[in-house]
C-alpha positions in Angstrom: 0.0 0.0 0.0 1.2 3.5 -0.8 1.4 6.3 1.6 -1.7 8.4 2.5 0.1 11.3 0.8 0.5 9.6 -2.5 -1.0 6.9 -4.7 -4.4 5.4 -4.6 -4.7 5.4 -0.8 -4.3 9.2 -0.6 -6.6 9.8 -3.6 -9.5 7.8 -2.1 -9.1 9.4 1.3 -9.3 12.9 0.0 -12.0 12.0 -2.5 -14.1 10.9 0.4 -13.4 14.1 2.3 -14.5 16.1 -0.7 -17.7 14.0 -1.0 -18.5 14.6 2.6 -17.7 18.3 2.3 -20.6 18.6 -0.1 -23.1 16.9 2.3 -26.2 18.9 3.1 -25.6 18.4 6.9 -22.4 20.1 7.9 -22.5 18.5 11.4 -22.7 15.0 9.8 -20.0 15.8 7.4 -17.7 17.0 10.2 -18.4 13.9 12.3 -17.7 11.6 9.4 -14.4 13.4 8.5 -13.4 13.1 12.2 -14.0 9.4 12.2 -12.0 8.9 9.0 -9.2 10.9 10.5 -9.2 8.8 13.6 -9.1 5.7 11.5 -6.0 6.9 9.7 -4.2 8.9 12.4 -5.7 8.2 15.8 -4.3 6.0 18.6 -5.0 2.3 18.5 -8.2 2.6 20.5 -9.6 5.3 18.2 -8.6 3.3 15.1 -10.5 0.3 16.3 -13.6 2.3 17.2 -13.5 4.2 14.0 -13.4 1.0 11.9 -16.6 -0.1 13.5 -18.3 3.2 12.8 -17.1 3.5 9.2 -18.4 0.0 8.4 -21.9 1.2 9.2 -21.8 4.7 7.7 -24.3 4.2 4.9 -23.8 7.9 3.9 -20.5 6.9 2.3 -20.8 4.6 -0.7 -19.9 1.0 0.1 -17.0 1.0 -2.3 -15.3 3.9 -0.5 -16.0 2.4 2.9 -14.4 -0.9 2.0 -11.5 0.8 0.3 -10.7 2.7 3.5 -10.9 -0.6 5.6 -8.9 -2.5 3.0 -6.1 0.1 3.2 -5.8 0.2 7.0 -5.9 -3.7 7.2 -3.3 -4.1 4.5 -1.1 -1.5 6.2 -1.4 -3.1 9.6 -0.5 -6.5 8.1 2.6 -4.9 6.5 3.7 -2.6 9.3 2.6 -3.5 12.9 1.4 -0.6 15.1 2.7 -2.4 18.2 3.5 -5.8 19.5 2.7 -4.7 23.0 -0.2 -6.4 24.8 -2.6 -4.1 26.7 -2.9 -5.2 30.3 -5.1 -8.3 30.7 -5.3 -9.0 27.0 -3.8 -12.0 25.1 -3.8 -10.0 21.9 -1.1 -7.5 20.9 -2.3 -4.1 19.8 -1.5 -5.0 16.2 -3.6 -8.2 16.3 -6.5 -6.3 18.0 -6.5 -3.8 15.2 -6.3 -6.5 12.5 -9.2 -8.3 14.1 -11.2 -5.1 14.3 -10.6 -4.4 10.6 -11.5 -7.9 9.6 -14.8 -7.7 11.4 -15.5 -4.2 10.1 -14.9 -5.4 6.5 -17.4 -8.2 7.1 -20.0 -5.8 8.5 -19.6 -3.4 5.6 -19.4 -6.2 3.0 -22.8 -7.5 3.9 -24.1 -5.0 1.4 -22.0 -6.4 -1.5 -19.7 -9.3 -0.7 -18.5 -9.4 -4.3 -16.4 -6.3 -3.6 -14.4 -8.3 -1.0 -14.2 -11.2 -3.4 -12.7 -9.0 -6.1 -10.2 -7.6 -3.8 -9.3 -11.0 -2.5 -8.1 -12.0 -6.0 -5.2 -9.5 -5.9 -4.4 -9.8 -2.1 -1.4 -11.6 -0.7 -0.2 -13.1 2.5 -1.9 -12.2 5.8 -4.0 -9.6 4.1 -5.5 -12.2 1.8 -6.0 -14.6 4.8 -7.9 -11.9 6.7 -10.1 -11.0 3.8 -10.9 -14.7 3.5 -11.9 -14.6 7.2 -14.1 -11.6 6.6 -15.9 -13.6 3.9 -16.2 -16.5 6.3 -17.9 -14.2 8.8 -20.5 -13.5 6.1 -20.9 -17.3 5.7 -20.3 -17.1 1.9 -21.2 -20.4 0.2 -18.1 -20.8 -1.7 -16.0 -24.0 -1.7 -12.7 -22.1 -2.1 -13.5 -19.8 0.8 -14.7 -22.7 3.0 -11.6 -24.8 2.3 -9.3 -21.8 2.7 -10.6 -21.0 6.3 -10.4 -24.7 7.3 -6.8 -24.7 6.1 -6.1 -21.6 8.1 -7.6 -23.2 11.2 -5.5 -26.3 10.8 -2.2 -25.2 9.5 -1.6 -21.4 9.5 1.8 -20.6 11.0 0.2 -17.7 12.8 -1.5 -18.7 16.0 -3.7 -15.6 16.0 -4.9 -16.5 12.5 -5.7 -20.1 13.7 -7.6 -18.6 16.6 -9.7 -16.4 14.5 -10.3 -19.1 11.8 -11.7 -21.4 14.6 -13.8 -18.5 15.8 -15.2 -17.9 12.3 -15.9 -21.6 11.8 -17.7 -21.8 15.1 -20.2 -19.3 13.8 -21.3 -21.8 11.1 -22.4 -24.3 13.8 -21.7 -27.1 11.4 -21.2 -30.6 13.0 -19.0 -31.6 10.0 -16.4 -29.3 11.6 -16.2 -31.2 14.9 -12.9 -33.0 13.9 -11.3 -29.6 13.3 -12.5 -28.2 16.6 -11.4 -31.4 18.4 -8.0 -31.1 16.9 -7.8 -27.5 18.0 -8.2 -28.6 21.6 -4.5 -29.7 21.4 -3.1 -26.6 19.7 0.1 -25.5 21.3 -0.2 -21.7 20.6 0.5 -20.2 24.1 0.4 -16.6 25.3 1.7 -15.4 28.7 -0.5 -12.7 30.2 0.8 -10.5 33.1 -1.3 -10.9 36.2 -1.4 -9.8 39.8 -3.2 -13.0 40.8 -0.8 -15.6 42.1 -2.0 -19.2 42.2 -1.1 -22.6 40.8 -2.0 -21.4 37.3 0.6 -18.6 37.3 4.3 -18.6 36.7 7.0 -16.1 37.7 8.9 -14.6 34.8 12.5 -13.6 34.7 11.4 -10.0 35.0 9.9 -10.8 38.5 6.3 -10.4 37.3 3.7 -13.2 37.4 2.1 -14.5 34.3 -0.8 -16.8 33.5 -0.6 -19.1 30.4 -3.5 -18.8 27.9 -4.1 -21.0 24.9 -6.3 -19.0 22.5 -6.9 -21.7 19.9 -7.8 -24.3 22.5 -10.3 -22.0 24.2 -11.9 -21.1 20.9 -12.2 -24.7 19.9 -13.8 -25.6 23.2 -16.3 -22.8 22.7 -17.1 -24.0 19.2 -17.7 -27.5 20.4 -20.0 -26.3 23.2 -22.0 -24.4 20.7 -22.7 -27.8 19.0 -23.9 -29.2 22.3 -20.7 -31.2 23.0 -19.4 -31.4 26.6 -15.8 -30.4 26.8 -13.7 -31.4 29.8 -11.0 -29.1 31.2 -8.1 -29.3 33.6 -6.3 -26.0 33.7 -5.1 -25.6 30.1 -5.9 -29.1 29.0 -9.1 -29.7 27.1 -10.7 -33.0 25.9 -13.9 -34.6 24.8 -14.9 -38.0 26.1 -16.7 -40.5 23.9 -16.8 -38.3 20.8 
């Protein structure tokens, strides 16, 4: 993606501002411009909130809304905002933003999923994977999309992508996916989260702080199985299903 100040990204951004500037309601125009500015230049909290708002701004044509969201997602996939984890969260700031943008694209794309499909054809890497997940959230009946998400859940090298792929598949509530969820109960993707609570589930780090271990994929897989009425057993971070 090119810089905001040059290339297609900058053109679309300023074209939208011009469009809004001609709106009959000046207050609405100012608010929309503020939200777009927050998406582009705000702190990580503002960016996440703005993505949600833009997804539902029907006053902006769907093509422009999606283009804005495509740009910020692609940029975040290319250049991470931060690998720091907010207190109590298993996600880094960058992962949080990418997840927010992925959901926002799905929300906006409800109006015309073909716009996401067309963009998917020229996308690459994590950006392509996340557009695939957006389409999965829309439950698009497409064999390539379905198989792509299943493959991400099973073998993506990125634990956060595997986590979200399982979460997307869980929304389908399809019993044919039970073997994938059951496999996810043994996923080894582990995150250490700083905590003030000291118990048998926490470990002391070299920095002197205490951490709890969290397995995002395992937890999502357990949730998915429970949605299908399957009883999942748990002992600390170990999950299993009996008599499946």
